C-alpha positions as CSV (number, residue, x, y, z in Angstrom):
1,M,0.0,0.3,-0.1
2,F,1.5,3.8,-0.7
3,Q,3.9,2.4,-2.8
4,D,3.1,4.6,-5.7
5,W,4.4,7.4,-3.8
6,I,8.0,6.1,-3.4
7,G,9.7,9.1,-5.2
8,R,7.9,11.7,-4.9
9,G,9.2,14.5,-3.8
10,S,10.2,18.3,-4.3
11,L,13.0,20.7,-5.1
12,R,13.0,24.0,-2.9
13,Q,15.8,26.7,-2.5
14,D,17.2,28.6,0.1
15,E,20.0,30.4,2.2
16,V,22.3,30.9,4.6
17,S,21.3,33.8,6.4
18,E,23.4,36.1,9.1
19,R,19.6,36.6,10.2
20,L,19.1,32.8,10.6
21,I,22.2,32.1,12.5
22,G,22.0,34.5,14.7
23,Q,18.3,33.7,15.5
24,F,19.8,29.9,15.7
25,R,22.5,30.6,18.6
26,A,20.0,32.8,20.0
27,T,18.0,29.8,20.7
28,L,20.4,27.2,21.5
29,P,22.7,28.8,23.6
30,G,25.2,26.4,25.2
31,L,24.6,23.7,23.0
32,L,26.7,24.5,19.7
33,A,29.7,23.7,19.1
34,P,32.2,26.6,17.5
35,A,31.5,26.8,13.4
36,E,30.8,29.2,11.2
37,V,27.1,27.3,10.4
38,P,25.9,26.0,13.5
39,L,25.2,22.0,13.1
40,G,21.8,21.3,12.7
41,L,20.8,24.5,11.2
42,F,20.7,22.9,7.6
43,W,16.8,21.8,9.7
44,T,15.7,25.4,9.5
45,L,15.9,25.3,5.7
46,C,13.5,24.8,2.7
47,P,10.3,24.5,5.3
48,D,7.0,23.8,4.2
49,A,4.7,27.2,4.4
50,L,1.9,26.2,2.9
51,D,-2.4,28.2,3.9
52,P,-3.3,27.8,7.4
53,S,-6.6,25.5,5.6
54,L,-3.7,23.2,4.1
55,L,-2.7,21.4,7.4
56,G,-4.1,18.6,9.4
57,R,-5.4,18.7,12.9
58,D,-1.9,18.5,14.1
59,G,-0.6,21.4,12.2
60,H,1.3,19.6,9.5
61,P,0.7,19.5,6.2
62,R,-2.5,17.5,5.8
63,L,-1.7,14.4,4.3
64,G,-2.4,13.5,0.5
65,M,-0.5,15.8,-0.5
66,A,3.3,15.9,-0.2
67,L,3.0,12.6,2.1
68,P,0.2,9.7,0.9
69,P,-2.8,9.9,3.1
70,L,-2.5,7.7,5.8
71,P,-4.8,6.0,7.6
72,L,-2.9,6.9,11.0
73,P,-2.7,10.4,12.4
74,R,-0.3,10.6,15.5
75,R,3.3,12.0,13.7
76,M,6.0,11.2,15.5
77,W,10.0,12.0,14.4
78,A,11.5,8.7,14.9
79,G,15.1,9.1,13.7
80,G,17.6,9.3,11.1
81,E,20.9,9.4,9.7
82,I,22.9,12.2,7.9
83,V,26.1,11.9,6.0
84,F,28.3,15.7,6.0
85,D,30.4,16.2,2.9
86,A,31.1,19.4,3.2
87,P,30.2,22.2,5.9
88,L,27.3,25.2,5.0
89,V,29.2,28.7,5.6
90,A,26.6,32.0,5.6
91,G,26.0,33.3,2.7
92,D,25.4,29.9,0.8
93,V,22.2,29.7,-1.5
94,V,20.9,25.8,-0.5
95,A,19.0,23.8,-3.1
96,R,17.5,20.4,-1.1
97,D,15.8,17.8,-3.3
98,S,13.5,16.2,-0.9
99,R,11.9,13.0,-1.5
100,I,10.0,9.3,-0.2
101,E,12.5,6.6,0.1
102,A,10.6,4.3,1.4
103,I,7.5,3.3,3.3
104,T,6.6,-0.1,5.8
105,E,3.9,-1.1,7.5
106,K,4.4,-3.0,11.0
107,T,2.9,-3.7,14.4
108,G,4.1,-2.9,17.2
109,S,3.1,-3.1,21.0
110,T,0.8,-0.3,20.8
111,G,-0.7,-1.5,17.5
112,S,-0.5,-0.6,13.9
113,L,2.8,1.6,12.7
114,I,3.9,3.5,9.2
115,F,7.2,4.1,8.6
116,V,7.7,6.9,6.2
117,S,11.6,7.6,5.1
118,L,12.5,10.7,4.1
119,R,15.9,11.2,1.7
120,Q,17.1,14.9,1.4
121,D,19.9,16.1,-0.4
122,Y,21.5,19.7,0.6
123,F,23.5,20.9,-2.8
124,V,25.3,24.8,-2.9
125,G,26.7,25.3,-6.9
126,G,25.2,21.5,-7.3
127,E,28.0,20.1,-5.1
128,R,26.1,17.7,-1.9
129,R,27.2,19.5,1.5
130,L,25.1,16.9,3.2
131,S,22.5,14.2,2.7
132,E,20.0,12.7,5.6
133,R,17.4,10.1,6.3
134,Q,14.7,11.5,8.1
135,D,12.4,8.6,9.5
136,L,8.8,9.7,10.4
137,V,6.3,7.0,12.2
138,Y,2.3,7.3,12.4
139,R,0.6,5.6,15.1
140,A,-3.4,5.5,15.9
141,D,-4.5,7.6,18.7
142,P,-4.1,6.6,22.5
143,V,-6.8,4.2,24.1
144,P,-8.4,6.3,26.4
145,G,-7.5,4.1,29.9
146,Q,-4.7,2.6,28.2
147,A,-2.2,2.4,30.8
148,A,1.1,4.1,29.7
149,M,4.3,3.0,28.9
150,V,7.2,1.7,30.9
151,Y,10.1,2.8,30.0
152,P,13.8,0.9,31.6
153,V,15.9,3.4,33.2
154,A,18.9,3.8,31.3
155,A,21.9,1.5,31.8
156,D,24.9,2.3,33.3
157,L,27.4,2.4,31.1
158,G,30.4,3.7,32.7
159,V,32.2,7.0,32.6
160,P,31.4,9.6,29.7
161,V,34.2,11.5,27.8
162,A,31.6,14.5,28.0
163,V,28.5,16.0,28.9
164,M,26.0,18.7,28.3
165,D,22.7,19.8,30.6
166,L,19.7,19.8,28.1
167,P,17.3,22.5,28.9
168,S,14.1,22.7,28.2
169,D,11.5,25.6,28.9
170,P,8.0,26.5,26.3
171,V,10.0,29.5,25.0
172,L,12.8,27.2,24.0
173,L,10.4,24.7,22.1
174,F,8.4,27.9,20.5
175,R,11.4,29.2,19.5
176,F,12.6,25.5,18.1
177,S,9.6,25.6,16.5
178,A,9.4,29.0,14.9
179,L,13.2,28.3,13.6
180,T,12.6,25.3,11.7
181,F,7.9,26.7,11.0
182,N,7.4,23.0,12.7
183,G,3.7,23.6,13.4
184,H,3.2,20.0,15.0
185,R,0.6,21.3,18.4
186,I,2.8,19.0,20.5
187,H,5.9,21.6,21.1
188,Y,3.5,24.5,21.7
189,E,-0.2,23.2,23.2
190,P,-0.2,21.3,26.0
191,D,-3.9,20.4,26.1
192,Y,-3.5,19.2,22.4
193,A,-0.6,17.2,23.7
194,R,-2.2,15.5,26.5
195,N,-5.7,15.1,25.5
196,V,-5.3,14.0,21.5
197,E,-1.6,12.7,21.8
198,G,-1.8,11.3,25.1
199,Y,1.6,12.8,26.1
200,G,2.5,13.7,29.6
201,G,2.6,17.2,28.5
202,L,4.6,19.7,25.9
203,V,7.4,17.5,24.0
204,V,10.8,18.4,23.4
205,H,11.7,18.5,20.2
206,G,13.7,14.8,18.4
207,P,15.6,17.1,16.3
208,L,16.1,19.6,19.2
209,Q,17.6,16.8,21.0
210,A,19.4,15.3,17.9
211,V,21.1,18.6,17.2
212,A,22.5,18.3,20.9
213,M,23.8,15.5,20.6
214,M,25.8,16.2,17.1
215,N,26.9,19.3,18.6
216,L,28.4,17.4,21.6
217,A,30.1,15.2,19.2
218,A,31.6,17.7,17.4
219,L,33.1,19.1,20.1
220,V,34.5,16.2,21.6
221,L,36.0,15.4,18.4
222,G,36.9,18.7,17.4
223,R,35.0,18.9,14.5
224,S,32.1,17.2,13.1
225,P,31.6,14.3,12.4
226,A,31.2,12.5,8.9
227,R,28.2,10.8,9.7
228,F,25.3,10.7,12.4
229,N,22.5,8.7,13.0
230,Y,19.8,9.1,15.5
231,R,16.9,7.0,17.4
232,G,13.8,8.4,19.7
233,Q,13.3,6.3,22.5
234,S,11.2,7.7,25.1
235,P,9.0,11.7,24.8
236,L,11.2,14.1,27.0
237,I,8.4,16.8,28.2
238,V,9.4,20.2,29.0
239,G,10.1,20.9,32.1
240,E,12.2,17.5,32.5
241,S,16.1,17.6,33.6
242,A,17.8,16.2,31.1
243,R,21.2,16.3,30.2
244,V,23.4,14.6,27.0
245,E,26.3,12.2,27.6
246,A,28.8,11.0,25.0
247,Y,30.6,7.6,25.3
248,A,33.4,6.4,23.2
249,D,33.1,3.2,21.3
250,G,35.8,2.4,19.5
251,D,36.5,4.9,16.5
252,A,33.3,6.7,16.8
253,L,30.8,8.2,19.9
254,S,28.4,6.9,21.1
255,L,25.6,9.5,22.3
256,R,22.2,9.4,24.5
257,V,20.0,12.3,26.1
258,V,18.6,10.8,29.6
259,K,16.9,11.8,32.5
260,P,18.9,11.7,35.9
261,G,17.4,8.3,37.3
262,G,15.2,7.8,34.5
263,P,15.0,6.7,30.9
264,V,16.6,7.3,27.6
265,T,15.3,9.5,25.6
266,M,16.8,9.2,22.5
267,V,20.6,7.5,21.8
268,G,23.0,8.8,19.1
269,R,26.2,7.2,17.0
270,A,28.9,10.2,15.5
271,V,31.1,8.5,13.3
């Protein structure tokens, strides 16, 4: 089902402006490694800017336009992988080629799931600067009275080589949503997040956590990693304490976002 959507996509263009760089730094102070263009800023480029009449109930573009008309309403950015070929620089005019790479239906502990993988390549003057795969997952609405998921306590991995506190508050979430033009209501409308999608409150963006992990990796390595992958593990709710940890892993770094004494919310690996 929906396999005829594979390969569909769009080509858009945007500029890495000084204004955008300044706003990104102002939104994420203390989380970014030194760089002319901070790692993760590419997620602010070429957003879906649609008329409100074309949005779904969650604030994302309505299904059936850029993505297929999936029968499951709840969307989550589950993870992905990024290959960094060359850094972006201020003033770059970036062309982003975005297309659907795969659609997979599965059944998990909470019911039916549909995974959609997007491939996004970013070019400057015909040269690819980075390539990413985004893994989105769609699921059914929570069932009233259904027991909440119980996530395991974080495993003891020893002594990390670096740590970084990850703050979360409503203003941070709002500003990150604005920078990435992300209309998902779970990040700014607490009643919707609780009553419709079943979360404990406003949800900290998966990409925000991934930005913190990739920048901590760059701080340890002294440069951008060549490859970075990440995967969500459990929701991080606004106001909950969390920190980013990096561990030596052969010629790579293993990374995670973890609540003190609680579960891991996201894992990653930088090569």
